[in-house]
C-alpha positions in Angstrom: 0.0 0.0 0.0 2.9 2.4 0.9 4.6 1.6 -2.4 1.4 2.3 -4.4 1.0 5.6 -2.5 4.6 6.6 -3.3 4.2 5.7 -6.9 1.0 7.7 -7.3 2.6 10.7 -5.5 5.6 10.5 -7.9 3.3 10.4 -10.9 1.4 13.4 -9.7 4.6 15.3 -9.0 6.0 14.5 -12.5 2.8 15.7 -14.1 2.8 18.9 -12.1 6.4 19.5 -12.9 5.9 18.9 -16.6 3.3 21.7 -16.6 5.8 24.2 -15.5 8.9 22.8 -17.3 7.6 23.3 -20.8 9.9 25.5 -22.9 8.5 28.9 -23.7 6.8 28.8 -27.1 6.6 32.2 -28.8 3.9 30.8 -31.1 1.6 30.0 -28.2 -1.5 32.1 -27.5 -2.1 34.3 -24.5 -4.5 31.9 -22.9 -2.1 29.1 -23.1 0.0 30.7 -20.3 -2.8 32.5 -18.3 -3.3 29.6 -15.8 -6.0 30.3 -13.2 -6.0 34.0 -14.0 -8.6 35.2 -16.4 -7.3 37.1 -19.4 -9.9 39.3 -21.0 -10.2 41.9 -23.7 -12.6 44.8 -24.3 -15.2 44.2 -27.0 -17.9 46.5 -28.2 -21.2 46.4 -30.1 -20.0 48.4 -33.1 -17.0 49.9 -35.0 -13.4 48.9 -34.5 -13.7 46.7 -31.4 -16.9 44.9 -32.6 -16.9 41.1 -32.7 -20.4 40.6 -34.1 -20.7 43.2 -36.8 -18.7 45.5 -38.9 -15.8 45.3 -41.4 -13.3 43.9 -38.8 -15.7 41.7 -36.8 -14.6 38.3 -38.2 -10.9 39.0 -37.7 -11.5 40.5 -34.2 -13.7 37.5 -33.3 -11.0 35.0 -34.4 -8.3 36.8 -32.4 -10.5 36.8 -29.3 -11.3 33.1 -29.6 -7.6 32.2 -29.9 -6.2 34.4 -27.2 -8.6 35.0 -24.3 -10.6 33.3 -21.6 -12.9 36.3 -21.1 -14.5 39.3 -22.7 -15.3 42.8 -21.4 -18.3 44.1 -23.2 -18.2 47.9 -23.0 -21.7 49.3 -23.4 -22.1 52.8 -21.9 -25.2 54.8 -21.0 -24.7 57.1 -24.0 -22.3 55.3 -26.4 -21.9 52.1 -28.4 -25.5 51.3 -28.7 -25.9 52.9 -25.3 -28.5 52.0 -22.7 -30.1 55.4 -22.2 -32.4 57.3 -24.4 -30.7 59.9 -26.6 -33.6 62.4 -26.0 -34.8 63.4 -22.5 -38.0 61.4 -21.6 -41.1 63.3 -20.8 -41.3 61.4 -17.5 -39.6 58.7 -15.5 -42.3 56.3 -16.6 -41.2 56.8 -20.2 -37.5 56.3 -19.3 -36.6 53.3 -21.6 -33.4 51.3 -21.2 -32.1 49.5 -24.3 -30.0 46.4 -23.8 -29.9 44.9 -27.3 -26.1 45.4 -27.9 -25.2 44.2 -24.5 -27.4 41.2 -24.6 -26.0 39.9 -27.9 -22.4 40.2 -26.6 -23.3 38.4 -23.4 -25.0 35.6 -25.3 -22.0 35.3 -27.6 -19.8 35.1 -24.5 -21.9 32.4 -23.0 -21.9 30.4 -26.3 -18.1 30.4 -26.3 -17.7 29.7 -22.5 -16.1 33.1 -21.8 -15.9 34.8 -18.4 -17.9 38.0 -18.9 -17.2 41.3 -17.2 -19.4 44.3 -18.1 -18.2 47.9 -18.2 -20.1 49.9 -16.9 -23.3 51.3 -15.3 -22.6 54.5 -13.2 -20.1 57.1 -14.3 -19.5 60.9 -14.2 -21.6 63.1 -16.5 -19.6 62.7 -19.7 -20.7 59.0 -20.2 -24.4 59.9 -20.1 -26.6 61.8 -22.6 -26.0 65.5 -22.2 -29.6 66.1 -21.1 -29.1 64.2 -17.9 -26.6 66.6 -16.2 -28.8 69.6 -17.2 -32.0 68.2 -15.6 -32.8 69.1 -12.0 -33.9 65.7 -10.6 -34.8 65.3 -6.9 -32.9 62.9 -4.7 -35.9 60.5 -4.9 -36.0 60.7 -8.7 -32.2 60.0 -9.0 -32.7 56.9 -6.8 -35.5 55.7 -9.0 -33.4 56.1 -12.1 -30.6 54.1 -10.5 -32.9 51.3 -9.5 -34.7 51.3 -12.9 -31.4 51.4 -14.9 -29.7 48.6 -12.9 -32.8 46.4 -12.7 -33.5 46.5 -16.5 -29.9 45.8 -17.5 -29.5 42.9 -15.1 -32.9 41.4 -15.6 -32.9 41.7 -19.4 -31.7 38.5 -21.1 -31.1 37.0 -17.6 -27.8 39.0 -17.6 -27.8 38.8 -13.8 -27.1 35.1 -14.1 -25.0 35.2 -17.3 -22.5 37.9 -16.4 -19.7 37.1 -14.0 -18.6 40.6 -13.1 -20.5 43.9 -13.2 -18.3 47.0 -13.1 -21.1 49.0 -11.4 -19.2 52.3 -10.7 -16.3 53.9 -12.6 -14.2 57.1 -12.3 -16.1 58.8 -9.4 -12.9 60.2 -7.9 -11.6 63.6 -8.9 -9.5 63.8 -12.1 -6.4 64.7 -10.2 -4.6 62.6 -7.6 -6.1 64.0 -4.4 -8.4 61.1 -3.7 -11.4 63.4 -3.3 -14.6 62.9 -5.1 -15.9 64.6 -8.2 -18.3 67.4 -7.5 -21.9 68.0 -8.7 -22.4 70.2 -11.7 -23.2 70.4 -15.4 -19.7 70.0 -16.7 -18.7 66.7 -18.4 -16.2 65.8 -15.7 -18.6 66.5 -12.9 -20.8 63.9 -11.3 -24.5 64.6 -11.0 -25.1 61.6 -8.8 -23.5 63.4 -5.9 -26.7 65.5 -5.7 -28.0 62.6 -3.7 -25.9 63.8 -0.8 -23.1 62.4 1.4 -22.8 60.0 4.4 -20.3 60.1 7.3 -17.2 58.0 6.9 -17.3 54.7 8.7 -13.9 53.3 7.6 -12.3 53.6 11.0 -9.2 55.1 9.4 -7.5 58.1 11.0 -4.8 60.6 10.3 -3.2 60.6 6.9 -4.9 57.3 6.0 -8.3 59.1 6.1 -8.7 61.0 2.8 -12.4 61.9 3.0 -14.7 62.8 5.9 -17.8 61.6 4.0 -18.8 59.6 0.9 -21.4 60.0 -1.8 -24.6 58.2 -0.9 -25.2 57.1 -4.5 -22.3 54.7 -4.2 -24.0 52.6 -1.5 -27.3 52.9 -3.4 -25.8 51.4 -6.6 -24.1 48.5 -4.8 -27.2 47.8 -2.8 -29.5 47.8 -5.9 -27.1 45.4 -7.8 -26.5 43.1 -4.9 -30.2 42.5 -4.5 -30.5 41.2 -8.1 -27.3 39.2 -8.7 -24.6 37.0 -7.2 -22.1 38.2 -9.8 -19.0 40.0 -8.6 -19.6 43.8 -8.1 -16.6 45.9 -9.0 -15.6 49.6 -8.7 -12.7 51.0 -10.7 -10.7 54.1 -11.4 -7.5 55.4 -13.0 -4.2 56.5 -11.3 -4.7 54.1 -8.4 -2.6 51.0 -9.4 0.7 52.2 -8.0 -0.6 53.7 -4.8 -0.9 57.3 -3.7 -3.7 59.5 -2.4 -6.2 58.4 -5.0 -5.6 54.8 -4.2 -5.9 55.6 -0.5 -9.2 57.2 -1.2 -10.4 54.1 -3.0 -9.1 51.9 -0.1 -11.0 54.1 2.4 -14.2 54.0 0.4 -14.2 50.2 0.2 -13.4 49.9 3.9 -16.3 52.3 4.6 -18.7 50.3 2.4 -17.7 47.0 4.0 -18.0 48.4 7.5 -21.6 49.5 6.7 -22.7 46.1 5.3 -22.4 46.9 1.6 -21.2 44.1 -0.7 -18.2 45.1 -2.7 -16.4 42.2 -4.4 -13.6 43.7 -6.5 -11.6 46.8 -7.3 -10.3 47.6 -10.8 -7.1 49.3 -11.6 -7.5 50.8 -15.1 -3.8 50.9 -16.1 -3.6 53.2 -19.1 0.2 53.5 -18.9 2.8 55.6 -20.6 6.2 55.0 -22.1 8.9 57.1 -20.4 7.6 56.8 -16.9 9.6 54.8 -14.4 6.8 52.8 -12.7 7.5 51.2 -9.3 6.3 47.6 -9.6 7.0 46.9 -6.0 4.5 49.6 -5.1 2.1 47.9 -7.5 2.6 44.6 -5.7 2.1 46.1 -2.3 -1.0 48.0 -3.4 -2.5 44.8 -4.9 -1.9 42.9 -1.7 -3.4 45.5 0.6 -6.7 45.5 -1.3 -6.7 41.7 -1.3 -6.2 41.8 2.5 -9.2 44.1 2.6 -11.3 41.3 1.2 -11.8 42.3 -2.4 -10.4 40.8 -5.6 -8.1 43.0 -7.7 -8.5 43.3 -11.5 -6.3 45.1 -14.1 -9.2 46.3 -16.2 -8.1 48.6 -19.0 -4.5 47.9 -19.9 -2.8 49.7 -22.7 0.7 51.4 -23.0 0.9 54.6 -25.1 2.6 58.0 -25.1 2.4 60.5 -22.2 0.5 63.1 -24.1 -1.9 64.2 -21.4 -1.8 67.9 -20.3 -3.6 70.2 -17.9 -7.1 71.5 -18.8 -7.3 69.4 -22.0 -4.2 70.9 -23.5 -2.8 67.6 -24.8 0.2 67.0 -27.0 0.1 65.2 -30.3 2.0 62.1 -31.3 4.1 64.2 -33.6 5.3 66.4 -30.7 7.0 63.3 -29.2 7.7 60.9 -32.0 9.7 62.6 -34.8 12.0 59.8 -36.1 12.1 56.0 -36.5 14.5 55.9 -33.6 11.9 57.6 -31.5 9.5 54.8 -32.4 12.2 52.2 -31.6 12.6 53.8 -28.1 8.8 53.7 -27.6 8.4 50.1 -28.5 11.2 49.1 -26.2 9.6 51.0 -23.4 6.2 49.6 -24.2 7.5 46.0 -24.2 9.1 46.5 -20.7 6.0 48.0 -19.2 3.7 45.4 -20.6 6.0 42.6 -19.3 6.5 44.1 -15.8 2.9 45.0 -15.3 1.5 41.7 -16.3 4.1 39.6 -14.5 3.8 41.6 -11.3 0.0 41.5 -11.4 -0.2 37.8 -12.0 2.4 36.9 -9.3 0.6 39.2 -6.8 -2.8 37.5 -7.1 -4.7 39.6 -9.6 -7.7 37.6 -10.7 -8.4 39.2 -14.1 -6.3 41.2 -16.5 -8.2 42.9 -19.3 -6.5 44.8 -22.1 -8.3 47.8 -23.6 -8.2 46.4 -27.1 -5.4 44.6 -28.9 -5.0 46.1 -32.3 -3.1 49.2 -33.4 -5.7 50.9 -35.5 -7.6 54.2 -35.2 -9.5 53.7 -31.9 -13.1 54.4 -31.7 -13.6 57.9 -30.3 -10.0 58.8 -30.9 -8.7 57.1 -27.7 -4.9 57.1 -27.9 -5.1 57.7 -31.6 -1.9 56.9 -33.6 -0.1 55.9 -30.4 0.3 52.2 -31.3 -0.6 51.4 -27.7 -1.7 47.8 -28.2 -0.3 44.3 -28.7 -0.7 43.6 -32.4 -0.3 45.6 -35.6 -3.2 46.8 -37.8 -2.9 43.6 -39.8 -3.2 41.5 -36.6 0.5 40.4 -36.7 2.2 40.2 -33.4 4.2 43.1 -32.0 6.9 43.0 -29.4 4.2 44.0 -26.9 2.3 40.7 -27.6 5.5 38.7 -27.0 6.1 40.7 -23.8 2.7 39.8 -22.4 3.0 36.2 -23.5 6.4 35.8 -21.8 5.2 37.6 -18.7 2.3 35.2 -18.4 4.7 32.2 -18.9 7.3 33.5 -16.4 4.7 34.2 -13.8 3.0 30.8 -14.2 6.4 29.0 -14.1 7.4 31.0 -11.0 
């Protein structure tokens, strides 16, 4: 009996070792080395990231099927076959939510056994039709809109049982790095939902760890409305929080506050729109990931791309031609891009991140002009692999082997 036990144990050990001793194969696909971590890509209902219609849909769909274990359908209130009516309804009773584009992406994901993460439900003003921020709704009316919106999206098509993660709230912290919340107002970067008021902080944090004395009530209302309808993971995300700092501290405090008041929050998303030429501290990334995990939430990398640092103050952004003037400049950029993709993906996977989702994979003209001409993604316009693809592939392999 003991000999049999030893023999079985040796066989299991050999099988396990063989899984991690395979030589790196540059012709493998991303999902071949993703292991238990879910690797996901953003998909949309139309235009360049569409997988079900449009001129590039067939090629996009083939790439997604070969490389990923999940998809991130991005259907916004106002864009991409958006949920909300383009014109202001005469009354809340006439407030119709359209889920067609979302439903079909979810169903395609189910048919192909993908993990499905939706982005997103509640945002600042710019993601909603312009009439919304200009309308004076009462607190009660805003709450009714939240409940109606979430209920119809989740109940339609049985999405509440088909979707694995709902990114319910996105970008509600100030555009800067203060960790404070966006303010109410009619401007596109304002957040009308704060008209619902604020509640006292119950995080228990003190001193420099306490960024805000109070938190917008709508955040709790959104999580509560979603948690009553679905067992799917409920995620909140923002940008400029991956590597720590005041904004990350503000998110940490908010999640601690929500958990202390009985609100179900399952995950936090780090957007990770990164820039060549910045010396990122990956040890800080690791520490930040681990402290959120210790708080009791899963951590996701939700919107990964690596482009040029063209952002300026007050919308005064640079152009690609201001930074890239020669072929050697492009060579420098691609070398930087490869290093960032590799270090970010490997650090995230080794630190326990559950999902990594890129923000598209192909260097084309992005829908809406996002990072236009920056070549921020993993494959060329003809879908051939760039150095960035191999960097991610090797990072996944090295992290899995480690």
